[in-house]
C-alpha positions in Angstrom: -48.1 58.3 -16.3 -46.1 60.8 -18.4 -47.9 61.7 -22.0 -48.4 64.7 -23.8 -51.1 66.8 -22.9 -54.2 66.4 -25.3 -55.1 69.3 -27.5 -59.0 69.8 -26.2 -61.5 69.9 -29.0 -64.1 72.8 -28.7 -67.7 72.0 -27.8 -68.7 69.9 -30.7 -71.5 71.0 -33.2 -73.1 69.2 -35.8 -74.5 65.5 -35.9 -73.4 63.1 -33.3 -71.9 60.0 -34.5 -74.0 58.3 -31.5 -76.8 59.8 -29.6 -79.0 58.2 -26.8 -82.1 60.1 -25.5 -84.5 59.1 -22.7 -83.0 55.7 -21.9 -84.6 53.9 -19.3 -83.7 50.1 -18.3 -85.2 48.4 -15.3 -84.3 44.8 -13.9 -86.4 43.0 -11.5 -86.1 45.2 -8.3 -83.6 47.7 -9.9 -84.0 50.8 -12.1 -80.6 50.7 -13.6 -81.2 53.9 -15.9 -83.7 56.4 -15.8 -84.1 59.0 -18.6 -80.4 59.1 -19.6 -78.9 60.9 -22.5 -75.4 60.5 -24.1 -73.9 62.2 -27.1 -70.6 61.2 -28.9 -69.4 63.2 -31.6 -66.6 62.3 -34.4 -63.1 63.0 -33.5 -63.5 63.1 -29.5 -62.7 61.1 -26.6 -65.7 61.2 -24.4 -65.4 60.0 -20.8 -68.3 58.0 -19.0 -68.0 58.6 -15.3 -70.0 57.4 -12.2 -69.9 55.4 -9.2 -70.2 51.7 -9.1 -74.0 51.2 -9.5 -74.5 54.5 -11.5 -75.5 52.8 -14.6 -72.4 53.0 -16.7 -72.4 49.1 -17.6 -76.2 49.0 -18.2 -75.9 52.1 -20.5 -72.9 50.4 -22.6 -75.0 47.4 -23.0 -77.9 49.3 -24.4 -75.7 51.1 -26.7 -74.4 47.9 -28.0 -77.5 45.6 -28.2 -77.0 43.4 -25.1 -80.0 44.9 -23.5 -83.0 46.5 -25.3 -83.9 49.5 -23.6 -87.5 49.8 -21.9 -87.8 53.5 -23.2 -85.8 55.9 -25.3 -83.8 55.9 -28.5 -80.5 55.3 -29.9 -79.4 57.0 -33.1 -76.1 56.4 -35.4 -75.3 59.3 -37.5 -78.8 60.8 -37.1 -80.8 57.5 -38.0 -82.6 55.8 -35.4 -81.4 52.2 -34.8 -82.7 49.2 -32.6 -80.1 46.9 -32.0 -81.4 43.4 -31.0 -77.8 42.1 -30.6 -74.1 43.1 -30.5 -73.7 42.1 -34.2 -76.3 44.5 -35.0 -74.3 47.4 -33.3 -71.1 46.4 -35.0 -72.7 46.4 -38.5 -74.0 49.9 -37.4 -70.3 50.8 -36.8 -70.2 50.6 -33.0 -67.5 48.5 -31.7 -66.9 47.6 -27.9 -64.1 46.4 -25.8 -65.2 45.3 -22.4 -63.5 45.3 -19.0 -63.6 41.5 -18.8 -61.8 40.3 -21.9 -63.7 37.5 -23.9 -61.2 36.0 -26.2 -60.5 32.4 -27.2 -57.1 31.5 -25.5 -56.9 28.1 -27.6 -56.6 30.2 -31.0 -53.9 32.1 -32.2 -53.4 36.0 -31.9 -54.5 36.3 -35.5 -57.5 34.2 -35.3 -58.7 36.3 -32.2 -58.1 39.6 -34.0 -60.1 38.4 -37.1 -62.5 36.0 -35.4 -65.8 36.0 -37.3 -64.1 38.1 -40.3 -61.6 35.5 -41.5 -60.6 36.2 -45.2 -61.6 33.2 -47.3 -60.6 31.6 -50.5 -62.9 29.1 -52.3 -65.1 28.9 -49.2 -62.1 28.3 -46.9 -60.1 30.4 -44.4 -57.1 31.7 -46.2 -54.5 31.7 -43.5 -51.7 33.6 -45.1 -53.9 36.4 -45.6 -55.3 36.2 -42.1 -52.0 36.3 -40.5 -50.7 39.0 -42.8 -53.8 41.1 -42.1 -53.6 40.6 -38.4 -49.6 41.2 -38.4 -50.4 44.6 -40.3 -52.8 45.6 -37.6 -50.5 44.6 -34.5 -47.7 46.4 -36.2 -49.8 49.6 -36.7 -50.5 49.3 -32.7 -46.8 49.1 -32.3 -46.9 45.7 -30.5 -44.2 43.3 -30.6 -46.2 40.1 -31.0 -46.0 37.0 -33.1 -49.6 36.8 -34.4 -49.0 32.9 -35.1 -48.6 32.3 -31.3 -51.4 31.0 -29.2 -53.4 33.6 -27.0 -52.8 31.4 -24.0 -49.2 32.2 -24.2 -49.7 36.0 -23.6 -50.1 38.0 -20.4 -53.5 39.3 -19.5 -52.2 42.7 -20.5 -51.5 41.6 -23.9 -54.8 40.0 -24.3 -56.4 43.3 -23.4 -54.5 44.9 -26.3 -55.4 42.1 -28.7 -59.0 42.6 -27.9 -58.8 46.2 -28.7 -57.0 45.4 -31.8 -59.9 43.1 -32.7 -62.4 46.0 -32.1 -60.1 48.5 -34.2 -60.0 46.3 -37.1 -63.8 46.7 -37.5 -64.5 50.0 -39.5 -65.9 51.5 -36.4 -67.6 54.9 -36.3 -67.7 54.6 -32.4 -65.2 52.8 -30.2 -66.5 52.0 -26.6 -63.6 51.0 -24.3 -64.9 49.8 -21.0 -61.9 50.0 -18.4 -59.4 49.2 -21.1 -56.3 50.1 -18.8 -57.1 48.1 -15.7 -54.7 45.4 -16.8 -51.9 47.5 -18.3 -49.0 48.9 -17.0 -47.6 52.5 -17.4 -45.9 51.8 -20.9 -48.7 49.9 -22.2 -51.2 52.7 -20.8 -49.2 55.3 -22.9 -49.2 52.9 -26.1 -52.9 52.3 -25.8 -53.5 56.3 -25.4 -51.2 57.0 -28.6 -53.5 54.5 -30.5 -56.7 56.3 -29.1 -55.4 59.7 -30.0 -54.7 58.4 -33.6 -58.2 57.1 -33.9 -59.7 60.3 -32.6 -57.7 62.3 -35.2 -59.2 59.9 -37.7 -62.7 61.0 -36.9 -63.8 58.0 -34.6 -65.9 58.9 -31.7 -64.6 57.2 -28.8 -66.3 56.3 -25.4 -64.0 56.0 -22.4 -64.9 54.3 -19.3 -62.4 54.4 -16.4 -62.0 54.9 -12.7 -58.7 56.6 -13.0 -59.3 60.4 -12.9 -55.8 61.2 -14.1 -56.5 59.3 -17.2 -59.7 61.0 -17.9 -57.8 64.4 -17.7 -55.1 63.2 -19.8 -57.0 62.0 -22.5 -60.5 62.9 -22.8 -62.3 65.9 -24.3 -65.7 65.6 -22.7 -67.2 63.7 -19.8 -71.0 62.6 -19.2 -71.6 61.8 -15.6 -74.1 59.2 -14.2 -75.5 59.2 -10.6 -77.9 56.5 -9.3 -79.0 55.6 -12.8 -79.6 59.3 -13.9 -77.9 61.9 -16.0 -75.9 64.2 -13.7 -74.4 66.3 -16.3 -72.2 66.7 -19.4 -69.2 68.8 -19.1 -66.2 69.8 -21.0 -63.0 68.5 -19.4 -61.1 71.7 -19.2 -63.9 73.2 -17.3 -63.5 70.7 -14.5 -61.0 69.8 -11.7 -60.5 66.2 -10.3 -62.3 67.5 -7.2 -65.1 69.0 -9.0 -65.5 65.8 -11.0 -65.6 63.8 -7.9 -68.2 66.2 -6.5 -70.3 65.5 -9.4 -69.9 61.8 -9.2 -70.8 61.2 -5.6 -73.0 64.2 -4.7 -72.9 67.1 -2.3 -71.4 65.2 0.5 -67.8 64.4 -0.3 -67.7 61.6 2.2 -65.4 59.7 0.1 -62.6 62.2 0.0 -62.8 62.9 3.8 -62.3 59.0 4.3 -59.7 58.7 2.1 -57.8 61.6 4.1 -58.7 59.8 7.3 -57.2 56.4 6.2 -54.2 58.2 4.9 -51.0 56.3 5.8 -52.8 54.0 8.1 -50.0 51.6 7.9 -47.8 53.9 9.7 -50.0 54.0 12.9 -48.9 50.7 14.5 -45.8 48.8 15.1 -45.1 45.3 13.8 -45.8 43.1 16.6 -43.0 41.2 18.2 -45.3 38.1 19.0 -44.8 34.9 16.6 -46.1 35.5 13.1 -49.5 34.1 12.4 -47.9 32.8 9.1 -44.4 32.5 8.2 -43.0 31.6 4.7 -39.2 30.6 4.4 -37.9 29.8 1.1 -41.3 29.3 -0.5 -40.9 29.0 -4.3 -42.6 27.6 -7.5 -40.6 27.1 -10.6 -41.5 29.7 -13.3 -43.7 31.5 -11.0 -41.8 32.9 -8.1 -38.3 32.5 -6.8 -37.8 31.5 -3.1 -38.9 34.2 -0.7 -39.5 34.8 3.1 -42.3 36.5 4.6 -44.0 36.9 8.1 -47.4 38.2 8.4 -48.6 39.1 12.1 -52.1 39.4 13.3 -53.2 43.0 13.3 -50.7 43.6 10.5 -51.3 44.7 6.8 -48.4 43.5 4.4 -48.6 45.1 1.2 -47.2 43.6 -1.9 -46.1 45.9 -4.8 -44.6 45.5 -8.1 -45.5 45.4 -11.9 -47.5 43.3 -13.6 -46.0 39.8 -14.0 -43.5 40.6 -11.1 -44.8 37.5 -8.9 -47.3 39.3 -6.7 -50.3 37.1 -7.3 -48.2 33.9 -7.7 -46.7 34.6 -4.2 -50.1 35.2 -2.8 -51.4 31.9 -4.4 -48.7 30.0 -2.8 -49.8 31.1 0.7 -53.2 30.0 0.0 -52.4 26.6 -1.5 -54.2 27.5 -4.7 -50.8 26.4 -6.2 -48.1 24.0 -5.1 -44.7 25.2 -3.7 -41.7 23.4 -5.3 -39.4 24.4 -2.2 -39.7 26.1 1.1 -42.2 25.8 4.0 -45.1 27.5 5.6 -45.7 27.7 9.4 -48.9 28.9 11.1 -48.3 30.2 14.6 -44.8 28.6 14.7 -45.9 25.0 13.6 -45.2 23.6 10.0 -48.3 23.8 7.8 -48.8 21.7 4.6 -51.4 23.6 2.7 -51.9 21.3 -0.5 -55.3 22.9 -1.3 -57.3 26.0 -0.9 -59.7 23.6 1.4 -56.7 23.1 3.7 -56.1 26.8 4.0 -59.7 27.6 4.6 -59.6 25.0 7.5 -56.7 27.1 8.9 -58.9 30.4 8.6 -57.1 31.6 5.7 -59.2 33.5 2.9 -58.3 34.5 -0.6 -59.8 37.1 -2.9 -58.5 36.6 -6.3 -58.0 39.5 -8.6 -59.8 37.6 -11.2 -63.4 37.8 -9.3 -65.3 36.8 -12.5 -63.4 33.4 -13.1 -61.9 32.4 -9.6 -64.4 34.2 -7.3 -67.9 34.6 -8.0 -70.5 32.3 -9.6 -72.5 34.7 -12.0 -75.6 32.3 -12.2 -76.1 32.3 -8.5 -77.7 35.1 -6.5 -75.9 37.5 -4.1 -77.4 35.3 -1.3 -76.1 32.2 -2.7 -72.7 33.6 -3.4 -72.3 35.1 0.0 -73.0 31.7 1.8 -71.0 29.6 -0.4 -67.6 29.4 1.5 -69.4 29.0 4.9 -71.4 26.0 3.5 -68.4 24.4 2.0 -66.8 24.8 5.3 -69.6 23.2 7.0 -69.9 20.4 4.4 -72.7 19.7 2.3 -74.3 17.2 4.4 -74.9 20.0 6.9 -76.9 22.6 4.7 -77.6 26.2 6.0 -81.3 26.7 6.5 -82.9 29.1 4.1 -83.7 31.3 7.2 -80.1 31.5 8.1 -78.9 32.1 4.5 -81.7 35.1 4.3 -80.3 36.3 7.7 -76.7 36.1 6.9 -77.1 37.8 3.2 -79.2 40.4 4.8 -76.7 41.3 7.4 -73.9 41.4 5.1 -75.7 43.4 2.5 -76.2 46.0 5.0 -72.8 46.0 6.6 -70.9 46.3 3.2 -73.7 48.4 1.7 -74.2 46.2 -1.3 -76.3 47.8 -4.0 -79.1 47.1 -4.7 -79.8 45.7 -1.4 -81.7 42.6 -2.9 -79.8 39.3 -1.9 -81.8 37.6 -4.5 -80.2 39.6 -7.6 -78.1 37.5 -9.7 -74.5 38.7 -8.8 -73.7 39.1 -12.4 -76.3 41.9 -12.7 -74.2 43.9 -10.0 -71.5 46.4 -10.8 -67.9 45.7 -10.4 -67.5 47.2 -7.0 -70.6 45.7 -5.5 -69.6 42.3 -6.9 -66.4 42.7 -5.1 -68.1 43.4 -1.8 -70.1 40.1 -2.3 -66.9 38.4 -2.6 -65.5 40.0 0.5 -68.6 38.9 2.5 -68.3 35.7 1.5 -65.0 35.4 3.1 -65.4 37.6 6.2 -68.3 35.3 6.8 -65.7 32.7 7.7 -64.0 34.7 10.1 -60.4 34.5 8.8 -57.4 35.1 10.7 -55.5 35.7 7.6 -57.2 37.7 4.5 -55.3 37.6 1.4 -56.5 40.4 -1.0 -55.5 40.5 -4.6 -56.4 43.8 -6.4 -59.5 44.1 -4.5 -60.1 47.9 -5.7 -59.2 47.5 -9.3 -61.8 48.8 -11.8 -64.0 50.1 -9.0 -65.1 53.7 -8.1 -63.6 55.9 -5.4 -66.7 55.4 -3.2 -66.4 51.7 -3.2 -62.6 51.8 -3.0 -62.8 54.0 -0.1 -65.1 51.6 1.8 -62.8 48.5 1.3 -60.0 50.5 2.3 -61.7 51.7 5.6 -62.7 47.8 6.0 -59.2 46.7 5.5 -58.1 49.2 8.3 -60.9 47.9 10.6 -59.9 44.3 10.1 -56.3 44.8 11.0 -57.3 47.0 14.1 -59.6 43.9 15.1 -56.3 41.5 14.8 -56.9 40.2 11.3 -53.7 39.6 9.5 -54.1 40.9 6.0 -52.1 40.6 2.6 -52.8 43.5 0.2 -52.0 43.6 -3.3 -52.5 46.7 -5.7 -50.9 48.0 -8.7 -51.6 51.3 -7.0 -48.4 52.2 -5.0 -50.2 55.3 -3.1 -52.9 52.6 -2.0 -50.2 50.1 -0.8 -48.6 52.9 1.2 -51.9 54.3 2.6 -53.0 50.7 4.1 -49.8 48.7 4.8 -47.5 48.6 8.0 -44.8 47.0 5.8 -44.3 46.7 2.0 -42.9 43.9 0.0 -41.5 44.7 -3.2 -41.6 42.1 -6.1 -39.4 42.5 -9.3 -39.0 39.6 -11.8 -40.6 37.0 -9.8 -38.4 37.9 -6.6 -39.2 39.5 -3.4 -36.4 42.0 -3.6 -37.4 44.0 -0.4 -39.5 44.3 2.8 -39.7 47.8 3.8 -41.3 49.3 6.7 -43.9 51.8 6.1 -42.6 55.1 7.9 -42.7 58.9 6.7 -39.3 58.2 4.6 -41.0 55.5 2.6 -42.3 57.2 -0.7 -43.7 56.1 -3.9 -40.6 57.2 -5.6 -38.7 54.9 -3.3 -40.9 52.1 -4.1 -40.7 52.7 -7.8 -36.9 52.9 -7.5 -36.8 49.4 -6.0 -39.0 47.9 -8.5 -37.0 49.5 -11.4 -33.3 48.6 -10.2 -34.1 45.7 -7.4 -32.1 47.9 -5.0 -33.3 49.7 -1.9 -32.7 53.4 -1.9 
């Protein structure tokens, strides 16, 4: 992302806007935080880094009143505070935007921005004042939005910006941004960063949580690193390099970096097989979602799909899985026409699909890790043939070990896991069905470098064992690292299918995305 370098603030002095000291938080079977400190000073952007499961999300929830700490203190402007609910934190000037946007799509943009703080006249909502105030804020954020439109008409990226606008509207002393760029394209990231810098210059203390190392070095002044629930250290960004930061996050054994190097450009290692494709799409299309496209996926092959947000990547994947109904075209499996009218029909043909929206379309947060893992297998068997508890325990224990799901307790509710470990649970569910085609939509988004590497290595192993894989990612380098061929989508069209050889570079793919032409 092209952006002007951020002037670094000197090591701050004086009173922190927010300070946490000696924070401890435990859940059944899990010590999530152990003696953690954090200092946020006015007028700085402070990164919070660590692998999945390091305790970042738990610390944020302690700071914002979602969880009460078992030990330790939280102070705002030097005054000790004990938040019993997020509203307490907001009243103290601590505002948060979480990774999973929690908005009301049935309401307008203006209503979402000012929900709970609507201007009133004679006891009723003053609608014109509400829209005017929301429009002013949206204009300040340099967004081109009609605040009267329903939020449901907006893209996921725009919803993220609306959530940030809602947080900004509160007179915040501290703004916590939890993975705010995970659903944004490059231009939107630049727009967000410009806003963050303006807020920093006004004296707001900003806690920035991300897994993108380049964004940390572009935007942040200092960083606190957590590892295994403990404070590893606090550093000035200008005293670190990306490699040293990763070293602090993962410890002395940089296994993740070595593994990434070993899996680099795996896609170039094997030719596309000449046999009949496992799955073949011809003229497959859905009105308003994706224009007619052709695609072959062979056993043992990884097909990468690249393109900007809204290009049609996910829509194409949903057609291949039967989650959406095609208006035109046909699918063939092993050369025979297949009518996949539902995900159940796709599962019966040994096709699995991991959605990019794991919270709403993948996992059931109220169920345990064990229950989530066995869900697809139980559905395939039918509910009249229930798996015994002993068999469920055996399956869950095996996949918890194979995928290194943390904590290694299958009876923990899946909602209490970090994003990377939740993604592993979803993968375990589908791998248990022994799929011949595995469709992965953004499987590494919002997870740390360690979990990302493990998933990339798993994809490589699956392909080597003969599984066909469709891999979707906004990170072009990741697509190149794993894929044998790369499909490029632009404006809901598959504009190119490129063989992954040494001549295929990120710049070539970006050029194709930008122009629709193969360079």
